[in-house]
N, C-alpha and C positions, 0 to 999 in steps of 0.2 A: 636497968639491966645491962650486965657487961656485955662486951664482944663475945668473949669466950661463952657465956651462958647461951647468946643469941645463936650462937655457931652450931651449939649441942643440939639446941631445940630444932635447927634447920636440919641437921642431920638426922635425926631421930623421925621428922617427920617426912623427909624423902626414903628412908628406909622403909618405913609402913607402905607408903605408895608403892614401891616396889615389890614389897613381899606380898602385897595384895594383887598387884597386877600379873604377877608370875601366877598365883595360885589359881588367876581366875583363865590366864590362858591354859595351865593345865588341867583345869577341867573342861573347857571347853573343848579341849582337843579330845580328852577321853570320849566326851559326850557325842560330839561327831564320831570319833570311830564307831562308837556304839551303834550309834543313829543308820549309818550306813551299812553297818553289819546287820541288824534287823528290821528297826522300821523304815529306816532309811531305802534299803532297798527294796520290800513291800512298796513303798511309795514312788520309787522309779520302776516298778512293774518286773521286780527283780525277785528271784526268789532266794533266801537264804539256804545255805545248805548246812545240815546239820548232822553230826554222827553221834548218836546218842543225844544226849541233851546239851550237848556243846555245840556251839557254832564255830565254824573253823575260821581261820584266819581270811582276810581282806584280798585275797589273790583271786577268788573265785568272783567277789564281786567287781575287782578291776577287770577282770576278764569279760564278765558281761557287759559292764559299763563300755569296754571298749569296741564288743561287737555290736552295744547299741548305735556306737557313733559310727562304725563303718556301715551298717545297714542305713544310716540317715545319710550317710554320705553317697551310697550305691544308688540307694531311693531315689535323691534327688540329682544325681546325671541322669538316670534313665528319663526322668518326668522333665527335664529340662530340654536334653536331647529330643523326646516325643515333639517337645513344644515347638524348636526348631522346624521342624518339619515344613515344608511348602504345605498350605491348605489344597493346591491344586497340584499334585505331583506331574500332572501332563504338560503343565505351562509353568514350572518352577521359576521363583525370582530371587535370585540372591545365592542361588545353589545349581551345580552344574547335575547331569544325572549321573555321572559317576559318583558324586559326593552324597548323593542323596542314597545310592544304592547303597555306599560303604555305611553310611550312618547307620539304616535300615538294618543290614547286616549284625553291627555291633550293638545296635539295641536289643534285637531280638537273642543276641548272643548272651548279653548281660543280662536281659529279663530273664531268661532261663535259670540262668546262675542264681541270681537273686529270690527266685522261686526255689531254688533247692536250697540255699544258704539260710532263706530267713521265710521259712512257710508261715510263720505267725508275725511277721514284721510289723511295726506300727503302721508303717506306708501300704502294706498289702492292697489294701481295697482300693488305693488310686495306683498302683503299678499295673494291677491285672488288668483294668479296661484299658490304661493307655498302652500296655504291649499289644494287645488283642485288636485295638486298631490300628496299629503296625501291621501284623500278620496278617489282617483283611486286605491292606494296601498292598501288601507284598505278594497275594497267593498267586495270582496270573504267571509273575516273573518266576517264582519259585517253580512252578508246574513246568513253563519253559524250559528255564535251566536244566531242570530234573532230567526232563525227556531228550535234551541234547545230550547231558553226562551219558545218559544210557545207550543213544545211538552211538557216541564216540566210544565206548567202551565195548559194544556187544555187536557193533555194525548193522544192527535194524534199530527198526520203532520201536518204541515200548509197545508191549502187548495192550490190550483195552485194558485188561485185569489188573495188571500192574498200573496203570494210570490212576483206576477206579481206586485201589487200594491207599494210594500215595495221595489222593484229594480226601479220601476219608479218614486218614490218619491225620491229616493237615487240619480240617476242621473240627475233627472229634478233641484234638487239643486245646482249641477255642474254647468249644463248650465246655471241656471240663473246668477249664478256668472260670469261666464264666458263670457255671454252674452252683461254685465253691461259694463264688460272693454272693450270687441270689437266697442259695442257701442259708446264707447268714441274717436275713433281712425278712421281718414277720411281717404278716399280711395288713397289720394297722400301722406301717410306715408307707403304704401307698405302692403305687408301681415305681420301682427302681428305674425311671426312665432311658438311661444312657447303659445301663447291661441289658434290657429287653432290646434297645436299639442295636446293641450289638449282636444280641442274638439273631434278631432280625436279619442283619446285613450277613450275618454268616450262612442262615438259612438260603440267604439268597445266592450268595457265592457257591453254594453247594448243592444248589438246584434243587433244593426241597422247598418248592413252592408254595404248596398248603400250609407249610408251618412257619413260614416268612410272612405268608398272609395274616396267618392269625397273630403273630408278636406285632406288626403291624398295624393291625386297628388296635391290639393293646394298648400301644403307644398313641392313638390317635383317641383314645376312649379315656387313657389314665392319664395323660399328661396335657392337658388342656392348654399350658403356660408355654410348651416346646415352642422354641423360636423358627425353628426350619419343619413345620407340619407341611409348608409346600414340596418339601423334600421327602417326606414321609408317604404323602399322598401319591407321589410322583412314583415312589419304590414299590407302592401297594399296586399302583395301577400296571406297573410292568410285569409284576409278579403274579397278577390277575391274569394278566394275557398269557402268560406263559403257560400257565397252570389253564388256560381255555377257559375261564369265567369270565366271558366276553360280557355278561349282563352285568355282574358287579364291577368291570372293568369300567362300563358306559356311567356308572352310578359314580363311581369315584373320579371321574373325568370331572362329569358336571359338578360335584362339589368343590374340586381344584377350580374351575372357572367361576363359583359362584362368592369364592371367597380369595382366590391369589391370582386375580389377573395381573399383578403388579411382580409377579416372580418373573424372575428370569428362566424359568422352566416353562413359561407360557408355549413357546413356539412347539415344546416336544409334546407337551399335553395335548396341544389340538391336533397335533398327527396320530399320537396314541391314540386319541377316542375315533378317529377315521380308521385306526387298522382294527380296535375292537369292532367296530361294527361291519369292516369288510370280513373279518375271519369269522364272524358272526354268522354268515351269509345273508347280512341286511344289506343287499347291496344297494337299494332305491334311497334309504335311508344316508347310507355312506356317501353317495353321489350328492345328496342334498347338503348332508354336512359340508363336504369340500367346497361346493358351490357358496355356503353360507360364511365362508373363512377366506375364500379367495381374495377379497377385496381387502380383506385385514393384513394379511401376507403381502399381497402387494404394497400397502402402504408402509409395511414394516420396512420393505425393500428401497422404497421411495425415501424413507426418513421422515414421512407424515407421524402423526400423532395415532394412536389404535385406538377406536369407538367401540366399545360394548353396550350395546342396548344407548342409554344415554349417559354412560360412564365414558370418559375420554382418560386414556391409560400411557402415560409418558414411561416409555422402556428405555432400558440401559444400553451402551454400546454393545456389549456382549450378547445381549436380547436380542439385538437386531442383527446380526454377525449369523445369528443361529436361525432366525428367519430366511437368510440368504438360503441355506440349504433347501428350505421346503418352497421356495418361490422357485427353485429351480427343479422341482417334480411338479409342482400343483396340476399342473395342465396334465401333464401323463397323467398321474393318477385318476383326472376327470375323465381323461379320454378313454383309460382302462374300462372304468365301470360303464360307460357308453358304450363299447366294444362288448363287455360282457351283455349286456341289457338289449343288443340287439339294434342298438341305433347308429348305425355305422356313418352315416353324416354329420354329426353331431360328434361322433369320436374322430372322425377325417380332421373336424375343424379343430378340436383341441390338440391333438397332435401337432397339425400344420403350428399352432400357436405355440406350442412347446419348442418345435424345432426353430421358430422365430428370437423365441427368447435366449435358448443356449445359444444360439448363432452369435447374436449379439454380444452376449457376455465371454463367449470364447475369442471372439475378435479383438474384444475389450482388454482380454486377459484376466478376467474379473471371475470365471466360471470355476468351481471349486472341482476336486475329482471327482466326487459324486455327480457334478453337472456335466462331467465329460463323459462320463459312463452312460448317465440318462441320455444324451445327444446321439450314442450311439444305437442305444435300445431303441429312441424312439423313431429313429430314423429305418430300422427294419421293421418295426411295428407298423408305422405308417405305409412302407414301401409294401407288405403283407395284405394290409386293408386294402389299400388302391387297388390290387392287383388280384385278390383272391374273394374279397367278401362279397357275400351275393352270386358267385360264378361257380359252375362245376369244379369240384375236387380234383387237382391232378390225381393220374393214376398212380396206382404202386404196382410196381414188380422186383418182387425178391427171387423168381424162379422157385429153387428147389431148397432154397435158404430158410424156408420156413422152419420152425421147431414141431417136428412129429410130422412135416409134410401137409399140414394144413393150411391153407392159402388164405388170404384176405383180400379181398378187391373192393373198394370204396364203390365200383360200377355197378358190382352185383347186390349192394346191401341198399339200395334206395328204397325207402319208405322205413327205412331204421336210422337213429341216431348213432353217430359214429363218434367216439372219443379215439384220436389217436395219439400215440407217445413217442416222439422220436428222442431215444434217449442211450445213454451208453450203458451195456449193462455191468453190473457188478461195482456200480457205483452208490456208495451207501447214501449219497445226497438224495438221491430218489427212489429209496426202498419203501418210505412211506406214502409217496405220491403212487407207486404200482398197487402196495395193499389197498388205498383208497379208491383206485378203479377196480380192483375185485371185489370190492364190498358193493361199490354202484352195480357193476357186472351183475352180481348174485341177485341184487334186491332189483333191479330195474329190468333185468335181460327180457323177461315176459311181456314188458312194456313196451320192447322194441330197441334198447341200448344193446349197442355192440361196440367194443374194445379192442385195440391192436397195439402191439408195442414193436414198435419198429427198431432196432438197435443198430449204434455204429459198430465198424468194425474197431478193432484193434493192432493195427500195424499190419507187418505180416504173419502174424501167428497162422496156423496152420486151419485152414477152413473147416474141419471137421471138430479140431479141437475148440473153435469159437463156438460153435453150434453146439458141441458137447456141454461146454460151459454156461451157454444161456440156457438150455434145456435143463442144468443142473441148478439154476437160479429160480427159474419156474417153478420146479418142482418143491425146492425148497421153502418157498413162498408160498406154494399151493396156488398158483396163478392159471386159472381155466382158459384165458382168453388168449388168441394166437399171438405168438410173438416171432420175430424172423429177425434175421443179418444183413444190414445193406451192405455187401460184401464187394461190390463192384469200386474200382477206382473213384475217387473224389466223392462216395455215397450219394450217388445220384439221385434217389430218392428224397434224402434230405434236400438236396436242393430245389426238388420239382417243388418242395414247399417251404422254401426258404427257412429251412432249420440250421442254424449252425452246427457244423459238428462237434464234438467234443462236449457239448453242453446237452441242455433239454428243450424241447417245446411243446407244448400242450396245443392241438389242433381239435375242433368239433366241424362236424358236418351235418346238417341239417338234414330231415326226409326225403328233403328234394334232391339230394347229393349234391348240396352246395356248402362251401364251406362259410362257418358262420360265428368262428371265434378261432382265436391265436393268441398264444400266451408263451413268451420266454422264461425258461427257467423256473418251471413249475416245483413247487415244495411243499411240504406238508401246512403250509401257512395257508395257501391255494386251497387246500382241499374242498372248502365249502364254496369258494366262487366256484371250482369246478364242478361240483354238484348242483349249484343253483342252476349254473350255463345248461346242464344235461337235461335238466328238470324241466327248464323253459321251454327246450326244444321238442323234448317229448311231448309236452303239451300242446305242439303246434300240430295242426292239419297236413298230413303228406301234400 
């Protein structure tokens, strides 16, 4: 074959190859265009837009693809930002409080923007729980900042109704987001644990305790593999106490202690069980419980292993630190119950032991702020017990400063049981205590129970004006027992009973006219204890 003939054949072969390649590229490009315009758009979750029977050009497909890219970018930023938040914002590591607050604000802002712009976004089911978690973490800060701004703009504190509406709207937003996701999940899918947990926490922060109790129970029943069941049980226990379901709370505490003694929440659950027993009025059981865990608390303080029955438990440094708080109050709690049960000698010994422990910690600069508060409280209660318990109650002299001119003199009430509340008027902290005293008075008045309220004065306000305000409060609350004002300089009647002015103190006097009990700062949480003390004294013979 001649060289020329060979070159001709080679040229033809190359020409055919290039022609076929060009045809292939042309057909491939056309096919790709058609795919993206129709089936491809459907495969990507994008709708092709038609006018009549004609498919429009690719501009809308490109726009949809661009939108998808922006949605993915925004959702990724939100999820990554939530992932950067410290597990415990109270003790952040690697971020300052200011940085956390700034990141929180940006997450919520961009999260709401995402919900507005991409209501059907591919990542919506991930973004909603992530943003709701930040909403819950930020709720207290939001309420405090909003209240401060209201005061700055209006020169006064926000009205209660305004604050209530603010909180309701805040939590309604969380529930709206979560309910939208829950509606997408069928019953056959089982319990959506993450969403239900967020619902429960939102109800908790919104103080809707019965509803949050139901949701926490739903988690415990439907999410057996949840890693933080100890946390859920503790949250349930707290909610039950807030809802005054003390029987349910003790059952929950026992369930926790049966399965989670290795949890860092152990010291809190031990204390919460005692609280449930006390608020239920089961004072003897509560005293028995405190004494049963006294050794555990002391071992934790010393750094020794904890022993539950035949089980030895090693605890973390954080858990041991939390036990420190209860080590600072355990003997006060025991003494408080012994005092309420009328065992003055044991109560004095427990309060004395409490003072010794706290004095040692304070001198070593190891006492917490709570411990320092307990030191002052214990000192006053022990002083009152030693001075008054089992001895004739001091006289009360208010002269003409009794509401309606109806006096109340303990010396004239021997044979009856007296409950005296020394407390300021118009202080919401003690409203429920006043109402509870009214109920006790109406229920047991015929049994010999008498109640009196001695209120402290408010500065140099006109005498008659103060009496009128006290009378107005008694009328609004429907209080039928005597009330009067200690208007003399220094509030001498408060001093007679060793009661701090500005706060409240409950004093019980037995049928012999002897002081039988003394309680600093009584609130609604002490209602059952007050009732039990009154019933015990009423059962005694004059």
